[in-house]
N, CA, C and O atoms as CSV, one atom per row, in Angstrom:
chain,resi,resn,atom,element,x,y,z
A,1,MET,N,N,156.949,116.118,75.100
A,1,MET,CA,C,155.798,116.437,75.923
A,1,MET,C,C,155.799,115.559,77.165
A,1,MET,O,O,156.149,114.379,77.138
A,2,ALA,N,N,155.400,116.183,78.226
A,2,ALA,CA,C,155.365,115.450,79.492
A,2,ALA,C,C,154.105,114.589,79.559
A,2,ALA,O,O,153.083,114.889,78.942
A,3,ARG,N,N,154.215,113.523,80.321
A,3,ARG,CA,C,153.077,112.623,80.488
A,3,ARG,C,C,152.061,113.261,81.428
A,3,ARG,O,O,152.422,113.814,82.467
A,4,ILE,N,N,150.768,113.178,81.046
A,4,ILE,CA,C,149.712,113.750,81.874
A,4,ILE,C,C,149.053,112.630,82.661
A,4,ILE,O,O,148.548,111.661,82.093
A,5,LYS,N,N,149.068,112.782,83.963
A,5,LYS,CA,C,148.413,111.773,84.811
A,5,LYS,C,C,146.947,112.153,85.003
A,5,LYS,O,O,146.596,113.329,85.103
A,6,ARG,N,N,146.123,111.144,85.051
A,6,ARG,CA,C,144.693,111.407,85.261
A,6,ARG,C,C,144.453,111.905,86.676
A,6,ARG,O,O,145.232,111.619,87.585
A,7,GLY,N,N,143.389,112.638,86.854
A,7,GLY,CA,C,143.049,113.167,88.162
A,7,GLY,C,C,142.407,112.121,89.054
A,7,GLY,O,O,142.262,110.962,88.666
A,8,TYR,N,N,142.033,112.528,90.222
A,8,TYR,CA,C,141.496,111.606,91.225
A,8,TYR,C,C,139.967,111.628,91.280
A,8,TYR,O,O,139.379,110.855,92.036
A,9,ILE,N,N,139.320,112.477,90.516
A,9,ILE,CA,C,137.882,112.686,90.653
A,9,ILE,C,C,137.102,111.445,90.227
A,9,ILE,O,O,136.149,111.050,90.898
A,10,ALA,N,N,137.504,110.824,89.105
A,10,ALA,CA,C,136.791,109.622,88.647
A,10,ALA,C,C,136.969,108.488,89.649
A,10,ALA,O,O,136.029,107.746,89.934
A,11,ARG,N,N,138.185,108.361,90.181
A,11,ARG,CA,C,138.433,107.312,91.174
A,11,ARG,C,C,137.614,107.561,92.442
A,11,ARG,O,O,137.095,106.626,93.051
A,12,LYS,N,N,137.507,108.809,92.822
A,12,LYS,CA,C,136.717,109.165,94.009
A,12,LYS,C,C,135.239,108.798,93.816
A,12,LYS,O,O,134.594,108.287,94.731
A,13,ARG,N,N,134.708,109.070,92.597
A,13,ARG,CA,C,133.325,108.736,92.293
A,13,ARG,C,C,133.096,107.225,92.337
A,13,ARG,O,O,132.099,106.749,92.879
A,14,ARG,N,N,134.040,106.482,91.754
A,14,ARG,CA,C,133.895,105.020,91.735
A,14,ARG,C,C,133.983,104.409,93.125
A,14,ARG,O,O,133.240,103.480,93.445
A,15,THR,N,N,134.881,104.920,93.948
A,15,THR,CA,C,134.979,104.366,95.312
A,15,THR,C,C,133.740,104.698,96.127
A,15,THR,O,O,133.341,103.922,96.996
A,16,LYS,N,N,133.137,105.832,95.857
A,16,LYS,CA,C,131.887,106.178,96.549
A,16,LYS,C,C,130.773,105.205,96.171
A,16,LYS,O,O,130.021,104.757,97.037
A,17,ILE,N,N,130.663,104.879,94.890
A,17,ILE,CA,C,129.661,103.909,94.444
A,17,ILE,C,C,129.998,102.526,94.985
A,17,ILE,O,O,129.109,101.778,95.390
A,18,ARG,N,N,131.306,102.184,94.989
A,18,ARG,CA,C,131.736,100.874,95.471
A,18,ARG,C,C,131.422,100.707,96.966
A,18,ARG,O,O,131.103,99.602,97.407
A,19,SER,N,N,131.507,101.769,97.731
A,19,SER,CA,C,131.179,101.663,99.156
A,19,SER,C,C,129.675,101.424,99.365
A,19,SER,O,O,129.281,100.783,100.340
A,20,PHE,N,N,128.835,101.938,98.452
A,20,PHE,CA,C,127.398,101.696,98.532
A,20,PHE,C,C,127.072,100.228,98.281
A,20,PHE,O,O,126.205,99.659,98.945
A,21,THR,N,N,127.768,99.614,97.321
A,21,THR,CA,C,127.466,98.234,96.932
A,21,THR,C,C,128.426,97.225,97.549
A,21,THR,O,O,128.544,96.108,97.047
A,22,SER,N,N,129.105,97.587,98.611
A,22,SER,CA,C,130.125,96.699,99.176
A,22,SER,C,C,129.525,95.415,99.756
A,22,SER,O,O,130.218,94.403,99.855
A,23,SER,N,N,128.275,95.444,100.132
A,23,SER,CA,C,127.664,94.248,100.726
A,23,SER,C,C,127.023,93.330,99.693
A,23,SER,O,O,126.531,92.258,100.046
A,24,PHE,N,N,127.019,93.731,98.418
A,24,PHE,CA,C,126.436,92.901,97.376
A,24,PHE,C,C,127.355,91.732,97.061
A,24,PHE,O,O,128.547,91.782,97.365
A,25,ARG,N,N,126.811,90.679,96.453
A,25,ARG,CA,C,127.584,89.465,96.193
A,25,ARG,C,C,128.184,89.452,94.792
A,25,ARG,O,O,127.590,89.970,93.847
A,26,GLY,N,N,129.359,88.858,94.671
A,26,GLY,CA,C,129.970,88.589,93.378
A,26,GLY,C,C,130.379,89.835,92.627
A,26,GLY,O,O,130.901,90.789,93.205
A,27,ALA,N,N,130.129,89.813,91.313
A,27,ALA,CA,C,130.538,90.924,90.459
A,27,ALA,C,C,129.750,92.190,90.764
A,27,ALA,O,O,130.149,93.279,90.352
A,28,HIS,N,N,128.635,92.063,91.481
A,28,HIS,CA,C,127.823,93.239,91.809
A,28,HIS,C,C,128.526,94.174,92.787
A,28,HIS,O,O,128.095,95.310,92.984
A,29,SER,N,N,129.601,93.702,93.395
A,29,SER,CA,C,130.378,94.582,94.270
A,29,SER,C,C,131.818,94.736,93.802
A,29,SER,O,O,132.615,95.380,94.484
A,30,LYS,N,N,132.176,94.152,92.638
A,30,LYS,CA,C,133.561,94.180,92.175
A,30,LYS,C,C,133.753,95.000,90.900
A,30,LYS,O,O,134.682,95.803,90.814
A,31,LEU,N,N,132.881,94.804,89.913
A,31,LEU,CA,C,133.068,95.424,88.605
A,31,LEU,C,C,132.308,96.746,88.509
A,31,LEU,O,O,131.152,96.840,88.921
A,32,THR,N,N,132.964,97.751,87.966
A,32,THR,CA,C,132.438,99.110,88.002
A,32,THR,C,C,131.114,99.246,87.257
A,32,THR,O,O,130.195,99.896,87.755
A,33,ARG,N,N,131.001,98.652,86.089
A,33,ARG,CA,C,129.762,98.803,85.322
A,33,ARG,C,C,128.591,98.129,86.028
A,33,ARG,O,O,127.507,98.704,86.128
A,34,THR,N,N,128.809,96.914,86.516
A,34,THR,CA,C,127.709,96.237,87.215
A,34,THR,C,C,127.412,96.904,88.542
A,34,THR,O,O,126.272,96.869,89.005
A,35,ILE,N,N,128.414,97.513,89.168
A,35,ILE,CA,C,128.170,98.245,90.424
A,35,ILE,C,C,127.197,99.399,90.174
A,35,ILE,O,O,126.252,99.593,90.939
A,36,THR,N,N,127.428,100.162,89.107
A,36,THR,CA,C,126.532,101.294,88.835
A,36,THR,C,C,125.125,100.823,88.498
A,36,THR,O,O,124.142,101.436,88.913
A,37,GLN,N,N,125.031,99.718,87.734
A,37,GLN,CA,C,123.705,99.186,87.406
A,37,GLN,C,C,122.968,98.710,88.658
A,37,GLN,O,O,121.775,98.968,88.819
A,38,GLN,N,N,123.684,98.017,89.540
A,38,GLN,CA,C,123.051,97.492,90.742
A,38,GLN,C,C,122.676,98.596,91.719
A,38,GLN,O,O,121.693,98.474,92.449
A,39,LYS,N,N,123.453,99.673,91.737
A,39,LYS,CA,C,123.093,100.801,92.597
A,39,LYS,C,C,121.788,101.431,92.118
A,39,LYS,O,O,120.909,101.735,92.925
A,40,ILE,N,N,121.661,101.626,90.809
A,40,ILE,CA,C,120.427,102.194,90.253
A,40,ILE,C,C,119.244,101.279,90.548
A,40,ILE,O,O,118.175,101.737,90.953
A,41,LYS,N,N,119.450,99.973,90.340
A,41,LYS,CA,C,118.373,99.009,90.586
A,41,LYS,C,C,117.956,99.001,92.056
A,41,LYS,O,O,116.767,98.930,92.367
A,42,ALA,N,N,118.940,99.074,92.964
A,42,ALA,CA,C,118.631,99.073,94.398
A,42,ALA,C,C,117.849,100.313,94.807
A,42,ALA,O,O,116.909,100.226,95.597
A,43,LEU,N,N,118.237,101.465,94.270
A,43,LEU,CA,C,117.539,102.696,94.626
A,43,LEU,C,C,116.121,102.720,94.062
A,43,LEU,O,O,115.205,103.221,94.715
A,44,VAL,N,N,115.931,102.183,92.856
A,44,VAL,CA,C,114.588,102.110,92.267
A,44,VAL,C,C,113.698,101.189,93.097
A,44,VAL,O,O,112.539,101.510,93.362
A,45,SER,N,N,114.245,100.040,93.508
A,45,SER,CA,C,113.462,99.099,94.315
A,45,SER,C,C,113.089,99.702,95.666
A,45,SER,O,O,111.971,99.522,96.148
A,46,ALA,N,N,114.030,100.415,96.268
A,46,ALA,CA,C,113.751,101.033,97.571
A,46,ALA,C,C,112.644,102.068,97.448
A,46,ALA,O,O,111.766,102.144,98.308
A,47,HIS,N,N,112.680,102.863,96.387
A,47,HIS,CA,C,111.657,103.889,96.189
A,47,HIS,C,C,110.292,103.259,95.953
A,47,HIS,O,O,109.292,103.706,96.515
A,48,ARG,N,N,110.249,102.212,95.115
A,48,ARG,CA,C,108.980,101.538,94.812
A,48,ARG,C,C,108.404,100.867,96.064
A,48,ARG,O,O,107.199,100.931,96.306
A,49,ASP,N,N,109.258,100.232,96.846
A,49,ASP,CA,C,108.771,99.453,97.979
A,49,ASP,C,C,108.379,100.298,99.180
A,49,ASP,O,O,107.694,99.811,100.079
A,50,ARG,N,N,108.802,101.554,99.210
A,50,ARG,CA,C,108.301,102.428,100.275
A,50,ARG,C,C,106.794,102.618,100.135
A,50,ARG,O,O,106.066,102.585,101.127
A,51,ASP,N,N,106.329,102.818,98.903
A,51,ASP,CA,C,104.887,102.939,98.675
A,51,ASP,C,C,104.191,101.606,98.880
A,51,ASP,O,O,103.091,101.557,99.430
A,52,ARG,N,N,104.823,100.523,98.441
A,52,ARG,CA,C,104.218,99.197,98.576
A,52,ARG,C,C,104.049,98.809,100.048
A,52,ARG,O,O,103.086,98.132,100.408
A,53,LYS,N,N,104.986,99.238,100.894
A,53,LYS,CA,C,104.897,98.925,102.320
A,53,LYS,C,C,103.655,99.565,102.939
A,53,LYS,O,O,102.957,98.936,103.734
A,54,LYS,N,N,103.387,100.802,102.576
A,54,LYS,CA,C,102.188,101.480,103.075
A,54,LYS,C,C,100.924,100.747,102.639
A,54,LYS,O,O,99.986,100.578,103.418
A,55,ARG,N,N,100.915,100.314,101.371
A,55,ARG,CA,C,99.779,99.599,100.817
A,55,ARG,C,C,99.571,98.267,101.531
A,55,ARG,O,O,98.442,97.894,101.849
A,56,ASP,N,N,100.670,97.551,101.779
A,56,ASP,CA,C,100.575,96.238,102.422
A,56,ASP,C,C,100.089,96.345,103.867
A,56,ASP,O,O,99.296,95.521,104.322
A,57,PHE,N,N,100.564,97.359,104.585
A,57,PHE,CA,C,100.102,97.527,105.962
A,57,PHE,C,C,98.618,97.878,106.010
A,57,PHE,O,O,97.895,97.394,106.881
A,58,ARG,N,N,98.161,98.712,105.086
A,58,ARG,CA,C,96.731,99.046,105.049
A,58,ARG,C,C,95.897,97.801,104.798
A,58,ARG,O,O,94.855,97.623,105.429
A,59,ARG,N,N,96.339,96.923,103.877
A,59,ARG,CA,C,95.628,95.668,103.622
A,59,ARG,C,C,95.611,94.785,104.859
A,59,ARG,O,O,94.596,94.155,105.156
A,60,LEU,N,N,96.729,94.732,105.588
A,60,LEU,CA,C,96.812,93.925,106.796
A,60,LEU,C,C,95.833,94.430,107.853
A,60,LEU,O,O,95.122,93.641,108.475
A,61,TRP,N,N,95.799,95.756,108.055
A,61,TRP,CA,C,94.883,96.320,109.052
A,61,TRP,C,C,93.434,96.017,108.696
A,61,TRP,O,O,92.640,95.652,109.563
A,62,ILE,N,N,93.089,96.169,107.417
A,62,ILE,CA,C,91.714,95.925,106.993
A,62,ILE,C,C,91.336,94.471,107.212
A,62,ILE,O,O,90.237,94.185,107.686
A,63,SER,N,N,92.230,93.544,106.875
A,63,SER,CA,C,91.903,92.121,107.051
A,63,SER,C,C,91.788,91.756,108.522
A,63,SER,O,O,90.958,90.919,108.878
A,64,ARG,N,N,92.600,92.361,109.391
A,64,ARG,CA,C,92.482,92.099,110.831
A,64,ARG,C,C,91.141,92.575,111.378
A,64,ARG,O,O,90.472,91.857,112.121
A,65,ILE,N,N,90.759,93.786,111.006
A,65,ILE,CA,C,89.483,94.334,111.479
A,65,ILE,C,C,88.336,93.480,110.979
A,65,ILE,O,O,87.427,93.158,111.744
A,66,ASN,N,N,88.362,93.109,109.713
A,66,ASN,CA,C,87.286,92.333,109.121
A,66,ASN,C,C,87.177,90.963,109.784
A,66,ASN,O,O,86.072,90.487,110.042
A,67,ALA,N,N,88.310,90.328,110.061
A,67,ALA,CA,C,88.283,89.002,110.687
A,67,ALA,C,C,87.680,89.064,112.077
A,67,ALA,O,O,86.899,88.187,112.449
A,68,LEU,N,N,88.026,90.081,112.850
A,68,LEU,CA,C,87.494,90.159,114.206
A,68,LEU,C,C,86.023,90.558,114.237
A,68,LEU,O,O,85.281,90.142,115.127
A,69,ILE,N,N,85.607,91.357,113.275
A,69,ILE,CA,C,84.188,91.710,113.227
A,69,ILE,C,C,83.355,90.488,112.866
A,69,ILE,O,O,82.258,90.303,113.392
A,70,HIS,N,N,83.877,89.653,111.969
A,70,HIS,CA,C,83.125,88.470,111.554
A,70,HIS,C,C,83.030,87.425,112.654
A,70,HIS,O,O,82.077,86.645,112.663
A,71,GLU,N,N,83.978,87.377,113.581
A,71,GLU,CA,C,83.905,86.381,114.645
A,71,GLU,C,C,83.338,86.969,115.940
A,71,GLU,O,O,83.684,86.534,117.038
A,72,ASN,N,N,82.484,87.942,115.794
A,72,ASN,CA,C,81.829,88.570,116.940
A,72,ASN,C,C,81.072,87.513,117.742
A,72,ASN,O,O,80.263,86.762,117.197
A,73,GLN,N,N,81.348,87.471,119.035
A,73,GLN,CA,C,80.794,86.412,119.884
A,73,GLN,C,C,79.302,86.576,120.134
A,73,GLN,O,O,78.617,85.607,120.462
A,74,GLU,N,N,78.809,87.758,119.987
A,74,GLU,CA,C,77.398,87.996,120.284
A,74,GLU,C,C,76.483,87.596,119.134
A,74,GLU,O,O,75.266,87.759,119.221
A,75,GLY,N,N,77.059,87.076,118.064
A,75,GLY,CA,C,76.249,86.550,116.977
A,75,GLY,C,C,75.737,87.579,116.001
A,75,GLY,O,O,74.832,87.289,115.218
A,76,ILE,N,N,76.294,88.779,116.027
A,76,ILE,CA,C,75.852,89.814,115.101
A,76,ILE,C,C,76.868,89.906,113.978
A,76,ILE,O,O,78.044,90.174,114.223
A,77,TYR,N,N,76.429,89.687,112.761
A,77,TYR,CA,C,77.302,89.749,111.604
A,77,TYR,C,C,77.337,91.186,111.110
A,77,TYR,O,O,76.302,91.824,110.921
A,78,TYR,N,N,78.550,91.681,110.906
A,78,TYR,CA,C,78.720,93.073,110.525
A,78,TYR,C,C,79.890,93.146,109.555
A,78,TYR,O,O,80.961,92.621,109.860
A,79,SER,N,N,79.726,93.770,108.414
A,79,SER,CA,C,80.806,93.795,107.436
A,79,SER,C,C,81.732,94.993,107.692
A,79,SER,O,O,81.340,95.993,108.294
A,80,TYR,N,N,82.949,94.854,107.219
A,80,TYR,CA,C,83.964,95.894,107.424
A,80,TYR,C,C,83.553,97.202,106.758
A,80,TYR,O,O,83.663,98.273,107.355
A,81,SER,N,N,83.082,97.110,105.526
A,81,SER,CA,C,82.755,98.325,104.790
A,81,SER,C,C,81.631,99.108,105.470
A,81,SER,O,O,81.646,100.338,105.494
A,82,THR,N,N,80.660,98.382,106.018
A,82,THR,CA,C,79.564,99.053,106.716
A,82,THR,C,C,80.052,99.698,108.007
A,82,THR,O,O,79.622,100.794,108.365
A,83,LEU,N,N,80.952,99.010,108.701
A,83,LEU,CA,C,81.508,99.571,109.926
A,83,LEU,C,C,82.223,100.883,109.643
A,83,LEU,O,O,81.999,101.868,110.345
A,84,VAL,N,N,83.075,100.913,108.632
A,84,VAL,CA,C,83.824,102.129,108.320
A,84,VAL,C,C,82.886,103.230,107.833
A,84,VAL,O,O,83.074,104.401,108.164
A,85,TYR,N,N,81.882,102.857,107.050
A,85,TYR,CA,C,80.906,103.827,106.571
A,85,TYR,C,C,80.181,104.484,107.749
A,85,TYR,O,O,80.034,105.705,107.798
A,86,ASN,N,N,79.732,103.658,108.693
A,86,ASN,CA,C,79.005,104.207,109.839
A,86,ASN,C,C,79.920,104.962,110.801
A,86,ASN,O,O,79.471,105.897,111.464
A,87,LEU,N,N,81.195,104.574,110.891
A,87,LEU,CA,C,82.141,105.342,111.707
A,87,LEU,C,C,82.293,106.755,111.165
A,87,LEU,O,O,82.258,107.724,111.924
A,88,TYR,N,N,82.461,106.873,109.854
A,88,TYR,CA,C,82.612,108.196,109.269
A,88,TYR,C,C,81.319,108.983,109.328
A,88,TYR,O,O,81.338,110.205,109.472
A,89,LYS,N,N,80.193,108.290,109.217
A,89,LYS,CA,C,78.900,108.964,109.279
A,89,LYS,C,C,78.657,109.566,110.654
A,89,LYS,O,O,78.103,110.659,110.778
A,90,ARG,N,N,79.080,108.839,111.688
A,90,ARG,CA,C,78.922,109.341,113.056
A,90,ARG,C,C,80.093,110.209,113.496
A,90,ARG,O,O,80.140,110.652,114.643
A,91,GLN,N,N,81.033,110.455,112.600
A,91,GLN,CA,C,82.196,111.305,112.824
A,91,GLN,C,C,83.085,110.789,113.950
A,91,GLN,O,O,83.632,111.571,114.728
A,92,LEU,N,N,83.223,109.465,114.031
A,92,LEU,CA,C,84.197,108.866,114.932
A,92,LEU,C,C,85.483,108.687,114.134
A,92,LEU,O,O,85.580,107.795,113.291
A,93,LEU,N,N,86.450,109.521,114.399
A,93,LEU,CA,C,87.654,109.546,113.577
A,93,LEU,C,C,88.669,108.534,114.096
A,93,LEU,O,O,89.645,108.893,114.753
A,94,LEU,N,N,88.423,107.283,113.793
A,94,LEU,CA,C,89.363,106.211,114.116
A,94,LEU,C,C,89.872,105.656,112.792
A,94,LEU,O,O,89.102,105.120,111.995
A,95,ASN,N,N,91.174,105.789,112.565
A,95,ASN,CA,C,91.692,105.256,111.307
A,95,ASN,C,C,91.891,103.754,111.413
A,95,ASN,O,O,91.705,103.167,112.479
A,96,ARG,N,N,92.272,103.134,110.300
A,96,ARG,CA,C,92.360,101.675,110.247
A,96,ARG,C,C,93.469,101.134,111.123
A,96,ARG,O,O,93.344,100.041,111.674
A,97,LYS,N,N,94.544,101.876,111.260
A,97,LYS,CA,C,95.652,101.428,112.112
A,97,LYS,C,C,95.213,101.357,113.571
A,97,LYS,O,O,95.504,100.378,114.259
A,98,ILE,N,N,94.527,102.370,114.037
A,98,ILE,CA,C,94.059,102.397,115.424
A,98,ILE,C,C,93.007,101.317,115.647
A,98,ILE,O,O,93.032,100.636,116.672
A,99,LEU,N,N,92.092,101.152,114.711
A,99,LEU,CA,C,91.080,100.099,114.840
A,99,LEU,C,C,91.726,98.714,114.888
A,99,LEU,O,O,91.272,97.839,115.625
A,100,SER,N,N,92.778,98.518,114.108
A,100,SER,CA,C,93.479,97.236,114.106
A,100,SER,C,C,94.171,96.991,115.447
A,100,SER,O,O,94.154,95.873,115.961
A,101,GLN,N,N,94.775,98.028,116.006
A,101,GLN,CA,C,95.425,97.878,117.314
A,101,GLN,C,C,94.405,97.608,118.405
A,101,GLN,O,O,94.662,96.812,119.308
A,102,ILE,N,N,93.260,98.255,118.335
A,102,ILE,CA,C,92.186,97.978,119.293
A,102,ILE,C,C,91.727,96.535,119.141
A,102,ILE,O,O,91.473,95.851,120.132
A,103,ALA,N,N,91.621,96.075,117.903
A,103,ALA,CA,C,91.172,94.704,117.648
A,103,ALA,C,C,92.144,93.684,118.222
A,103,ALA,O,O,91.714,92.656,118.746
A,104,ILE,N,N,93.437,93.943,118.137
A,104,ILE,CA,C,94.433,93.005,118.640
A,104,ILE,C,C,94.513,93.054,120.166
A,104,ILE,O,O,94.492,92.017,120.829
A,105,LEU,N,N,94.604,94.261,120.714
A,105,LEU,CA,C,94.865,94.402,122.148
A,105,LEU,C,C,93.618,94.226,123.010
A,105,LEU,O,O,93.693,93.689,124.116
A,106,ASN,N,N,92.474,94.678,122.504
A,106,ASN,CA,C,91.265,94.626,123.327
A,106,ASN,C,C,90.063,94.378,122.415
A,106,ASN,O,O,89.439,95.317,121.922
A,107,ARG,N,N,89.754,93.107,122.202
A,107,ARG,CA,C,88.658,92.758,121.293
A,107,ARG,C,C,87.320,93.283,121.791
A,107,ARG,O,O,86.489,93.734,121.002
A,108,ASN,N,N,87.116,93.224,123.088
A,108,ASN,CA,C,85.824,93.656,123.637
A,108,ASN,C,C,85.553,95.119,123.309
A,108,ASN,O,O,84.407,95.509,123.083
A,109,CYS,N,N,86.599,95.919,123.284
A,109,CYS,CA,C,86.424,97.336,122.951
A,109,CYS,C,C,85.939,97.491,121.512
A,109,CYS,O,O,85.059,98.306,121.234
A,110,LEU,N,N,86.514,96.709,120.598
A,110,LEU,CA,C,86.052,96.764,119.207
A,110,LEU,C,C,84.618,96.278,119.088
A,110,LEU,O,O,83.827,96.851,118.338
A,111,TYR,N,N,84.273,95.218,119.827
A,111,TYR,CA,C,82.894,94.730,119.817
A,111,TYR,C,C,81.943,95.796,120.365
A,111,TYR,O,O,80.843,95.974,119.843
A,112,MET,N,N,82.364,96.500,121.407
A,112,MET,CA,C,81.527,97.561,121.970
A,112,MET,C,C,81.310,98.683,120.954
A,112,MET,O,O,80.205,99.208,120.821
A,113,ILE,N,N,82.376,99.041,120.242
A,113,ILE,CA,C,82.252,100.100,119.233
A,113,ILE,C,C,81.289,99.678,118.131
A,113,ILE,O,O,80.413,100.445,117.731
A,114,SER,N,N,81.461,98.437,117.639
A,114,SER,CA,C,80.596,97.991,116.534
A,114,SER,C,C,79.149,97.829,117.000
A,114,SER,O,O,78.225,98.169,116.261
A,115,ASN,N,N,78.939,97.311,118.222
A,115,ASN,CA,C,77.569,97.154,118.723
A,115,ASN,C,C,76.915,98.501,119.002
A,115,ASN,O,O,75.708,98.660,118.821
A,116,GLU,N,N,77.707,99.460,119.440
A,116,GLU,CA,C,77.172,100.804,119.665
A,116,GLU,C,C,76.700,101.415,118.348
A,116,GLU,O,O,75.674,102.092,118.296
A,117,ILE,N,N,77.451,101.170,117.306
A,117,ILE,CA,C,77.057,101.698,116.000
A,117,ILE,C,C,75.811,100.980,115.488
A,117,ILE,O,O,74.923,101.607,114.909
A,118,ILE,N,N,75.745,99.671,115.702
A,118,ILE,CA,C,74.586,98.904,115.246
A,118,ILE,C,C,73.318,99.370,115.948
A,118,ILE,O,O,72.278,99.539,115.310
A,119,ASN,N,N,73.401,99.579,117.261
A,119,ASN,CA,C,72.222,99.903,118.056
A,119,ASN,C,C,71.831,101.370,118.004
A,119,ASN,O,O,70.769,101.741,118.506
A,120,SER,N,N,72.661,102.208,117.412
A,120,SER,CA,C,72.329,103.629,117.375
A,120,SER,C,C,71.244,103.893,116.329
A,120,SER,O,O,71.194,103.217,115.301
A,121,PRO,N,N,70.391,104.860,116.585
A,121,PRO,CA,C,69.315,105.161,115.633
A,121,PRO,C,C,69.827,105.824,114.359
A,121,PRO,O,O,69.116,105.840,113.354
A,122,GLU,N,N,71.056,106.378,114.374
A,122,GLU,CA,C,71.569,107.067,113.201
A,122,GLU,C,C,72.119,106.103,112.159
A,122,GLU,O,O,72.389,106.495,111.024
A,123,THR,N,N,72.285,104.838,112.548
A,123,THR,CA,C,72.831,103.871,111.602
A,123,THR,C,C,71.832,103.639,110.482
A,123,THR,O,O,70.658,103.354,110.719
A,124,GLU,N,N,72.319,103.765,109.272
A,124,GLU,CA,C,71.436,103.663,108.124
A,124,GLU,C,C,71.647,102.318,107.430
A,124,GLU,O,O,72.775,101.933,107.119
A,125,LEU,N,N,70.569,101.633,107.201
A,125,LEU,CA,C,70.639,100.390,106.445
A,125,LEU,C,C,70.279,100.696,105.006
A,125,LEU,O,O,69.230,101.276,104.725
A,126,ARG,N,N,71.140,100.310,104.112
A,126,ARG,CA,C,70.857,100.527,102.707
A,126,ARG,C,C,69.977,99.389,102.204
A,126,ARG,O,O,70.154,98.232,102.587
A,127,GLU,N,N,69.052,99.729,101.362
A,127,GLU,CA,C,68.054,98.751,100.917
A,127,GLU,C,C,68.599,97.798,99.854
A,127,GLU,O,O,68.099,96.682,99.716
A,128,ASP,N,N,69.625,98.224,99.095
A,128,ASP,CA,C,70.084,97.401,97.993
A,128,ASP,C,C,70.861,96.169,98.439
A,128,ASP,O,O,70.989,95.217,97.669
A,129,ARG,N,N,71.379,96.164,99.654
A,129,ARG,CA,C,72.069,94.969,100.144
A,129,ARG,C,C,71.872,94.853,101.643
A,129,ARG,O,O,71.614,95.842,102.329
A,130,VAL,N,N,71.995,93.672,102.125
A,130,VAL,CA,C,71.801,93.415,103.555
A,130,VAL,C,C,73.079,93.764,104.284
A,130,VAL,O,O,74.129,93.193,103.990
A,131,GLU,N,N,73.015,94.690,105.228
A,131,GLU,CA,C,74.206,95.126,105.935
A,131,GLU,C,C,74.381,94.381,107.243
A,131,GLU,O,O,75.489,93.962,107.575
A,132,ILE,N,N,73.307,94.212,107.983
A,132,ILE,CA,C,73.395,93.572,109.293
A,132,ILE,C,C,72.358,92.452,109.317
A,132,ILE,O,O,71.200,92.666,108.959
A,133,CYS,N,N,72.766,91.286,109.729
A,133,CYS,CA,C,71.814,90.199,109.870
A,133,CYS,C,C,72.202,89.351,111.072
A,133,CYS,O,O,73.377,89.280,111.432
A,134,MET,N,N,71.261,88.737,111.668
A,134,MET,CA,C,71.516,87.916,112.839
A,134,MET,C,C,71.919,86.520,112.408
A,134,MET,O,O,71.354,85.958,111.470
A,135,ILE,N,N,72.904,85.966,113.101
A,135,ILE,CA,C,73.329,84.596,112.844
A,135,ILE,C,C,72.828,83.738,113.994
A,135,ILE,O,O,73.144,83.994,115.156
A,136,LYS,N,N,72.071,82.755,113.675
A,136,LYS,CA,C,71.561,81.749,114.602
A,136,LYS,C,C,70.971,82.369,115.830
A,136,LYS,O,O,70.496,81.657,116.714
């Protein structure tokens, strides 16, 4: 019987995986079994962190808006949750990303928006907690 040589398909698959993990260190880019494990782990982490990145940016925007509202120079204390509630109530469709950019680039504009909401007659104060109070 003649000797049967193996085909090239398995080698092609392994080199494709090896090219994905070529930048990894040590055995993670050399040994076939660890290469496949590290490829799976890398893809799982990438998928998980795409959602985490969105979550982290939303937290960053909220903290920026809240910090700038609290340091309002005119002495009016206004909480973030009340600001967003009144924005939606008045149908001003500014999302958190845009509000954060306004807060960074032009603080006075954010102060004008918040003061306009405070001074408007449509702003509702809830009785169960203090929403707006004067500082000094």
